[in-house]
C-alpha positions, 0 to 999 in steps of 0.5 A: 500500500502507498504511504501518503506521507511520501507523496506530494500534493497535486497542484490544482485550480478550483472555480466557484462560479456564481451567477447574477442571482448569487447561485453557484455552479455545481455538477455531478461527476460521471466517475461517481455513479450512485453517489449523490455528490456535487462539486465545483469545477477544478483541475490540475495546473500544468507545469509552468501554467499560472493558476488563473490561466489553469482555472480559466482553461479548466472551466472551459474544458469542464463546462464549455464556458469561455473566458469572455463569459466570466469575470474573475472577482477574487483569488483565495488568499492562500492555497487550500489542501485536502487529503484523499481518504486512505482507500483512494491513495494509490488508486487515483491519479496513478498513485502520484499524489496524496491529495490536492493543493488548490488555488480557488477563484471566484468568478461571475458568470456573464453568459446565459445558461445555454452557454454551459455545455458539460458534454465536452470532448472529455466529459467529467459531469453527468448533470449540473445546477445552480445551487445555494453556496451555503449548501455546497459543503453538504453535497460534496464528498466527505473528504472535501467538506472542510475545503469547501467550507474554507472556500465559502468562508473566503468568498461568501461576501463577494458571491 
C-alpha cells in the first residue's frame, strides 16, 4: 500500500462560479455513479501554467464556458489542501499524489445558461445546477467538506 506521507500534493485550480442571482455552479461527476455528490469545477495546473490561466482553461474544458463569459472577482488568499481518504491513495491519479493543493477563484458568470455545455470532448459531469453556496459543503464528498467550507468562508461576501 502507498504511504501518503511520501507523496506530494497535486497542484490544482478550483472555480466557484456564481451567477447574477448569487447561485453557484455545481455538477455531478460521471466517475461517481450512485453517489449523490456535487462539486465545483477544478483541475490540475500544468507545469509552468499560472493558476488563473489553469482555472480559466479548466472551466472551459469542464463546462464549455469561455473566458469572455466570466469575470474573475477574487483569488483565495492562500492555497487550500485536502487529503484523499486512505482507500483512494494509490488508486487515483496513478498513485502520484496524496491529495490536492488548490488555488480557488471566484468568478461571475456573464453568459446565459445555454452557454454551459458539460458534454465536452472529455466529459467529467453527468448533470449540473445552480445551487445555494451555503449548501455546497453538504453535497460534496466527505473528504472535501472542510475545503469547501474554507472556500465559502473566503468568498461568501463577494458571491
